[in-house]
C-alpha positions as CSV (number, residue, x, y, z in Angstrom):
1,M,13.5,16.4,3.1
2,R,11.7,13.2,3.8
3,I,8.9,12.2,6.0
4,S,8.5,8.4,6.5
5,T,5.6,8.3,9.0
6,A,2.0,8.6,8.4
7,I,-0.9,8.8,10.9
8,I,-4.2,7.2,9.7
9,L,-7.2,8.2,11.5
10,A,-9.3,4.9,11.6
11,G,-11.3,5.2,14.9
12,G,-14.6,6.7,13.4
13,L,-18.0,5.3,14.4
14,G,-19.3,5.4,10.8
15,T,-22.7,6.3,12.1
16,R,-23.9,7.6,8.6
17,L,-22.7,4.4,7.1
18,R,-24.7,2.1,9.3
19,S,-27.3,1.5,6.8
20,A,-24.9,0.2,4.3
21,V,-22.1,-1.3,6.5
22,P,-23.4,-2.1,10.1
23,D,-21.0,-3.1,12.9
24,L,-17.7,-2.0,11.3
25,P,-15.4,0.9,11.6
26,K,-15.8,3.2,8.6
27,C,-12.2,2.3,7.3
28,M,-13.1,-1.4,7.2
29,A,-16.0,-0.9,5.0
30,P,-15.7,-3.4,2.0
31,V,-15.1,-2.0,-1.4
32,N,-14.6,-4.5,-4.2
33,N,-14.2,-7.3,-1.7
34,K,-11.3,-5.6,0.5
35,P,-11.5,-3.0,3.2
36,F,-11.4,0.6,2.3
37,L,-8.3,0.9,4.4
38,A,-6.4,-1.4,2.1
39,Y,-6.6,1.3,-0.6
40,V,-5.3,3.9,1.8
41,I,-2.3,1.7,2.9
42,E,-1.5,0.9,-0.8
43,Y,-1.6,4.4,-1.7
44,L,0.7,5.6,1.2
45,K,3.2,2.9,0.5
46,K,3.4,4.0,-3.1
47,E,4.1,7.5,-1.8
48,G,7.1,6.4,0.3
49,I,5.5,5.9,3.7
50,T,7.2,3.2,5.8
51,H,5.9,3.7,9.2
52,F,2.2,3.6,9.8
53,I,0.5,4.7,13.1
54,F,-3.0,3.7,13.3
55,S,-5.3,5.9,15.4
56,L,-8.0,3.6,16.6
57,G,-11.2,3.7,18.7
58,Y,-14.4,2.1,17.7
59,K,-14.0,-1.6,17.3
60,S,-10.3,-1.2,17.2
61,E,-9.9,-5.0,17.5
62,V,-11.5,-5.5,14.1
63,V,-8.9,-3.2,12.5
64,I,-5.9,-4.8,14.4
65,S,-7.0,-8.3,13.4
66,Y,-7.1,-7.4,9.7
67,L,-3.8,-5.6,9.8
68,N,-2.0,-8.4,11.7
69,K,-3.4,-11.0,9.3
70,K,-3.1,-9.1,5.9
71,H,-0.2,-6.8,6.3
72,L,2.2,-8.8,8.4
73,S,5.3,-7.0,7.4
74,L,3.9,-3.5,7.5
75,N,5.9,-1.4,10.2
76,K,2.9,-0.4,12.2
77,T,2.1,1.1,15.6
78,Y,-1.3,1.3,17.2
79,A,-2.5,4.5,19.1
80,I,-5.8,3.1,20.8
81,E,-8.3,5.6,22.4
82,S,-9.7,4.2,25.7
83,E,-12.3,6.8,25.4
84,P,-13.5,9.2,22.5
85,L,-10.7,11.9,22.0
86,G,-12.0,13.5,18.9
87,T,-9.9,14.0,15.8
88,G,-7.4,16.2,17.6
89,G,-7.0,13.9,20.5
90,G,-6.5,10.9,18.3
91,I,-3.8,12.8,16.4
92,Q,-2.4,14.0,19.7
93,L,-2.0,10.4,20.9
94,A,-0.7,9.1,17.7
95,C,1.9,11.9,17.5
96,S,3.3,10.6,20.9
97,K,4.2,7.4,19.0
98,T,6.7,8.9,16.7
99,L,10.1,10.9,17.0
100,E,9.7,12.5,13.6
101,E,9.4,16.2,13.7
102,N,6.8,16.1,10.9
103,V,4.2,13.6,9.9
104,V,1.7,12.9,7.3
105,I,-2.0,12.6,8.5
106,V,-4.7,11.1,6.5
107,N,-8.3,9.8,7.1
108,G,-9.0,6.2,7.0
109,D,-12.2,6.8,5.2
110,T,-10.9,9.1,2.6
111,L,-8.5,8.5,-0.3
112,F,-7.0,11.7,-1.9
113,N,-4.4,10.6,-4.4
114,V,-2.0,13.6,-4.2
115,N,1.7,13.6,-4.7
116,I,2.7,13.5,-1.2
117,S,6.4,14.2,-1.9
118,E,5.3,17.5,-3.6
119,I,3.3,18.5,-0.6
120,I,6.1,17.6,1.9
121,S,8.6,19.7,-0.3
122,E,6.2,22.8,-0.2
123,H,5.6,22.1,3.6
124,F,9.4,22.6,4.3
125,R,10.0,25.3,1.7
126,L,7.2,27.4,3.4
127,K,8.4,26.5,6.8
128,A,4.7,25.6,7.4
129,D,3.2,24.4,10.8
130,C,0.5,22.5,8.9
131,T,0.2,22.1,5.2
132,I,-3.3,20.8,3.9
133,A,-4.0,19.1,0.6
134,L,-7.1,21.0,-0.9
135,K,-9.4,19.6,-3.5
136,H,-11.4,22.0,-6.0
137,L,-15.1,21.1,-6.1
138,T,-18.1,22.5,-7.8
139,D,-21.7,22.5,-6.4
140,F,-21.0,21.1,-3.0
141,S,-22.7,21.6,0.5
142,R,-21.4,18.5,2.4
143,Y,-17.9,20.1,3.0
144,G,-16.9,23.3,4.4
145,S,-14.6,25.5,2.1
146,V,-11.2,26.9,2.5
147,E,-10.0,30.3,1.3
148,L,-6.4,30.9,0.4
149,N,-4.3,34.1,0.2
150,T,-2.1,34.7,-2.8
151,N,0.9,33.1,-1.2
152,F,-1.1,29.8,-0.4
153,S,-1.5,30.6,3.3
154,I,-4.9,29.8,4.6
155,K,-7.0,32.9,4.9
156,S,-10.1,31.3,6.4
157,F,-12.2,28.3,7.0
158,H,-15.9,28.4,6.2
159,E,-18.8,26.3,7.6
160,K,-20.6,23.8,5.6
161,K,-23.1,25.4,3.2
162,Y,-23.8,25.4,-0.5
163,C,-20.9,26.5,-2.6
164,A,-20.9,26.8,-6.4
165,E,-17.2,26.3,-6.4
166,G,-14.2,26.3,-4.1
167,F,-11.6,24.4,-2.2
168,I,-12.4,21.8,0.5
169,N,-10.0,20.3,3.0
170,G,-9.1,17.0,1.5
171,G,-8.3,15.4,4.8
172,L,-4.6,14.8,4.2
173,Y,-2.2,17.0,6.3
174,V,1.6,17.4,6.8
175,L,2.0,18.5,10.4
176,N,4.8,19.9,12.5
177,V,4.4,17.7,15.5
178,K,6.2,20.1,17.8
179,K,4.1,23.1,17.0
180,F,0.9,21.0,17.4
181,S,1.9,19.6,20.7
182,A,2.9,23.0,22.1
183,Q,-0.8,24.0,22.0
184,K,-1.3,21.4,24.9
185,L,-5.0,21.1,24.0
186,K,-7.1,18.8,26.2
187,P,-9.0,15.9,24.7
188,P,-11.6,15.5,23.5
189,F,-11.1,18.1,20.8
190,S,-11.5,18.6,17.1
191,F,-8.3,19.0,15.0
192,E,-10.1,21.2,12.6
193,K,-12.0,23.6,14.9
194,E,-9.7,23.7,18.0
195,F,-6.3,23.5,16.3
196,L,-6.7,24.8,12.8
197,E,-9.5,27.4,12.9
198,K,-8.4,28.8,16.3
199,N,-4.8,29.2,15.3
200,I,-5.1,30.5,11.8
201,K,-3.8,33.9,12.8
202,T,-1.0,32.7,14.9
203,L,0.4,29.7,13.1
204,K,1.7,29.1,9.6
205,F,-1.1,27.1,7.8
206,Y,-0.8,26.5,4.0
207,G,-3.0,24.9,1.4
208,I,-1.7,23.1,-1.8
209,E,-4.4,22.5,-4.5
210,S,-4.6,19.1,-6.2
211,N,-6.9,17.8,-8.9
212,S,-6.1,14.2,-8.0
213,F,-8.6,11.4,-7.5
214,F,-10.7,12.0,-4.4
215,I,-13.3,9.9,-2.6
216,D,-14.8,10.0,0.9
217,I,-17.0,6.9,1.8
218,G,-18.6,8.8,4.8
219,I,-22.0,8.5,3.5
220,P,-23.9,5.5,1.7
221,E,-24.1,7.3,-1.7
222,D,-20.3,7.8,-1.8
223,F,-19.5,4.5,-0.4
224,E,-21.4,3.0,-3.4
225,K,-19.5,5.4,-5.7
226,A,-16.2,4.1,-4.3
227,D,-17.3,0.6,-5.1
228,R,-17.7,1.7,-8.8
229,E,-14.7,4.0,-9.0
230,L,-12.2,1.8,-7.3
231,S,-13.1,-1.3,-9.3
232,E,-9.6,-0.7,-10.8
233,S,-7.1,-0.3,-8.0
234,I,-5.2,3.0,-7.6
235,F,-2.1,0.9,-8.6
236,Q,-3.6,0.1,-11.9
237,K,-4.9,3.7,-12.6
238,N,-1.7,5.3,-11.9
239,K,0.2,2.4,-13.7
240,F,3.6,2.1,-12.5
241,A,5.0,5.7,-12.2
242,T,5.6,5.5,-8.5
243,I,7.6,2.3,-8.5
244,T,11.3,3.3,-8.1
245,K,14.7,1.6,-8.5
246,D,14.7,0.7,-4.8
247,Y,11.9,-1.8,-5.1
248,T,12.5,-5.6,-5.1
249,L,10.9,-7.9,-7.5
250,F,9.8,-11.3,-6.3
251,L,9.0,-13.9,-9.0
252,D,7.4,-17.4,-8.6
253,R,9.2,-19.9,-10.7
254,D,6.9,-22.6,-12.2
255,G,4.2,-21.1,-14.3
256,V,5.9,-17.8,-14.4
257,I,9.4,-18.1,-15.6
258,N,8.9,-21.6,-17.0
259,E,6.1,-24.0,-18.1
260,E,5.0,-26.0,-15.2
261,V,3.7,-29.6,-15.1
262,V,0.3,-29.7,-13.5
263,G,0.1,-32.4,-10.9
264,D,3.8,-33.0,-11.1
265,Y,7.2,-31.2,-10.7
266,I,10.1,-30.2,-12.8
267,R,12.4,-33.1,-12.0
268,N,15.4,-32.5,-14.4
269,W,16.7,-29.8,-16.6
270,Q,15.2,-31.6,-19.8
271,D,11.8,-30.9,-18.4
272,F,12.5,-27.1,-17.8
273,I,11.0,-25.1,-20.6
274,F,10.9,-21.3,-20.4
275,R,7.5,-19.7,-20.9
276,P,7.2,-17.6,-24.1
277,G,8.7,-14.1,-23.4
278,S,10.0,-14.9,-19.9
279,L,13.6,-14.6,-20.7
280,E,13.0,-11.3,-22.6
281,A,10.8,-10.1,-19.8
282,I,13.4,-10.7,-17.2
283,A,16.1,-9.0,-19.1
284,M,13.9,-5.9,-19.4
285,L,13.0,-5.9,-15.8
286,T,16.4,-6.5,-14.2
287,P,17.7,-2.8,-14.5
288,L,14.5,-1.5,-13.1
289,F,14.7,-3.2,-9.6
290,Q,17.4,-3.3,-7.0
291,R,16.9,-7.0,-6.6
292,V,15.2,-9.8,-8.6
293,I,14.5,-12.8,-6.4
294,V,12.8,-16.1,-7.0
295,V,10.7,-17.7,-4.4
296,T,9.3,-21.2,-5.1
297,N,7.8,-24.0,-3.3
298,Q,9.3,-27.3,-4.4
299,R,8.0,-29.9,-2.2
300,G,8.9,-32.6,-4.8
301,V,12.2,-32.8,-3.0
302,G,10.4,-33.3,0.5
303,K,8.4,-36.0,-1.1
304,G,11.4,-37.8,-2.4
305,L,10.6,-37.4,-6.1
306,M,13.8,-35.5,-6.8
307,T,16.9,-34.6,-4.8
308,L,18.0,-31.1,-3.6
309,E,21.0,-31.6,-5.9
310,E,18.8,-32.0,-8.9
311,L,16.9,-29.0,-8.0
312,N,19.9,-26.9,-7.6
313,F,21.2,-28.0,-11.0
314,I,18.0,-27.0,-12.6
315,N,18.2,-23.5,-10.9
316,A,21.8,-23.1,-11.9
317,N,21.0,-23.8,-15.5
318,M,18.1,-21.3,-15.3
319,F,20.5,-18.7,-14.0
320,I,22.9,-19.3,-17.0
321,E,20.1,-19.1,-19.5
322,I,18.7,-15.9,-18.0
323,E,22.1,-14.1,-17.8
324,A,22.8,-15.2,-21.4
325,A,19.6,-13.5,-22.4
326,G,20.7,-10.2,-20.6
327,G,18.8,-10.6,-17.4
328,K,19.8,-11.5,-13.7
329,I,18.4,-13.2,-10.8
330,D,20.1,-12.4,-7.5
331,K,19.1,-15.5,-5.7
332,V,16.6,-18.3,-5.7
333,Y,14.9,-19.3,-2.4
334,C,13.2,-22.8,-2.4
335,C,11.1,-24.4,0.2
336,T,11.2,-28.2,0.1
337,S,9.1,-28.9,3.1
338,T,5.9,-30.7,2.7
339,D,4.6,-28.9,5.9
340,N,2.1,-26.3,5.1
341,N,2.9,-24.6,8.5
342,D,6.6,-24.2,7.6
343,I,7.4,-20.5,7.9
344,N,9.3,-20.8,4.6
345,R,6.5,-22.1,2.6
346,K,4.3,-19.9,0.6
347,P,1.9,-18.2,1.6
348,N,4.1,-17.8,4.8
349,P,6.6,-15.0,4.4
350,G,9.8,-17.0,5.3
351,M,11.5,-16.8,2.0
352,A,11.0,-13.0,1.8
353,L,12.5,-12.8,5.3
354,Q,15.4,-14.8,4.2
355,A,16.0,-12.5,1.3
356,K,15.7,-9.4,3.5
357,T,18.4,-11.0,5.9
358,D,20.8,-11.8,3.0
359,F,20.1,-8.4,1.2
360,P,19.5,-5.9,4.1
361,E,18.6,-3.1,1.6
362,I,15.4,-4.8,0.7
363,D,12.3,-3.1,1.9
364,L,9.5,-5.5,1.8
365,S,7.0,-2.7,1.6
366,K,8.5,-1.6,-1.6
367,S,8.2,-4.9,-3.5
368,I,6.2,-6.6,-6.2
369,M,5.2,-10.3,-6.3
370,V,4.4,-12.1,-9.5
371,G,2.8,-15.5,-9.3
372,N,0.2,-17.8,-10.8
373,M,-1.2,-19.4,-7.7
374,P,-3.4,-18.3,-4.8
375,N,-0.6,-19.0,-2.5
376,D,1.6,-16.5,-4.4
377,M,-0.9,-13.8,-4.0
378,L,-1.3,-14.4,-0.2
379,F,2.4,-14.5,0.2
380,G,2.5,-11.1,-1.6
381,R,-0.2,-9.6,0.8
382,N,1.7,-11.1,3.8
383,I,4.8,-9.3,3.0
384,G,3.0,-6.0,2.0
385,A,4.0,-6.4,-1.7
386,I,2.0,-5.3,-4.8
387,T,0.6,-8.5,-6.3
388,I,0.6,-9.3,-10.0
389,Y,-1.4,-12.4,-11.0
390,L,-0.7,-14.6,-14.1
391,P,-3.7,-16.8,-14.7
392,T,-1.9,-19.8,-16.1
393,R,-3.9,-22.3,-14.0
394,A,-7.6,-21.9,-14.5
395,E,-8.4,-24.4,-11.9
396,E,-6.9,-22.4,-9.1
397,N,-8.1,-18.7,-8.9
398,P,-7.0,-16.4,-6.1
399,S,-9.5,-14.3,-4.3
400,Q,-9.6,-10.9,-6.0
401,S,-9.0,-9.2,-2.8
402,T,-5.5,-10.6,-3.0
403,V,-4.7,-9.3,-6.5
404,D,-3.7,-5.9,-7.5
405,A,-3.3,-6.5,-11.3
406,E,-3.7,-9.4,-13.7
407,Y,-1.8,-10.1,-16.8
408,K,-1.6,-13.0,-19.1
409,T,2.2,-13.4,-19.2
410,L,5.2,-12.1,-17.5
411,L,6.1,-10.3,-20.8
412,S,2.7,-8.4,-21.0
413,F,3.3,-7.3,-17.5
414,T,6.6,-6.2,-18.2
415,R,5.7,-4.1,-21.3
416,D,2.8,-2.5,-19.2
417,F,5.2,-1.7,-16.3
418,I,7.7,0.0,-18.7
419,A,4.9,1.9,-20.5
420,G,3.4,3.2,-17.3
421,R,6.7,4.4,-15.8
């Protein structure tokens, strides 16, 4: 069975982080020039989550502004506390925003890179009311510990104290909404204290151990540690193992597939030269994605430097050469407008939205964008895609916060993509 909804608890005051990150919710603390929340979203998307419910409180407007600007296409719902509800009350409010019988819950200031599908599978197999991802630690005192029975049911929760080794609650849950709601707990209340600990004898709580990467930025020391340990994105650390056949590959054209003429346009087929390895790369990538789409700004037409017919002729010949090499492009979308505000002009998402209309099976949250320009990376961010940057134009570098990974060529990306799957 599948769960598509995740609740992200992102309403914390971040009191202990104030010295390092003043005036921001904890989840918005900048790690390598992007909010920590971006890493949480990135991880959940790769784990198959398609509906995000953000449980917000302190400075909710900061989080909402960021999400509405940087995650435009994300299927998101806001559950906003008008007064502090506690972790349990926040989850309770967020649960009222979904019809799913079970949801995934994570903390917006914690990243625990577990295989969610495996935990969901165990949750259903065990007919659990709540399944908790557990992390094994040594020499800790900051966290309470969790003790398991031999059948993985939770035996007890222990208060925070020094522990030489043991399991901690990793802050990732799979929760049966109906069983939780039936408790009719009155906010504000603690999910951990009032729901988990008080119902340990009457409800089915299980723990699943994982040795996956774990970071909690709740205190300044660990916030600084996150800045170091997430210098490579989770995407790069895990390579491409979670990218499945239902993903869509978006490619820019000039500078990615073919050599571009800096300061000018490819005006005729004679000027179109494939970049080294691009034909081979597209042939290798084609069977790995449900759709391969080209999205390209071509305002040379809008400027009157070439005709739409000439542009279409170039693209038609590109199609023929790619197919002859064993690859396939499902469709090319071109924006010929000179208006930077045109919805179809990158970085605006219009061409991706056209593709979704033409191919309804496309899920923009399951997509990769490969480009060589800052606008390509922003386009990728705006549609919720993983962004791959090819630095073929040294004079125009994108913000690192918009780039998930960088490769010299489309072929080097392709080889790494295949090796990492």
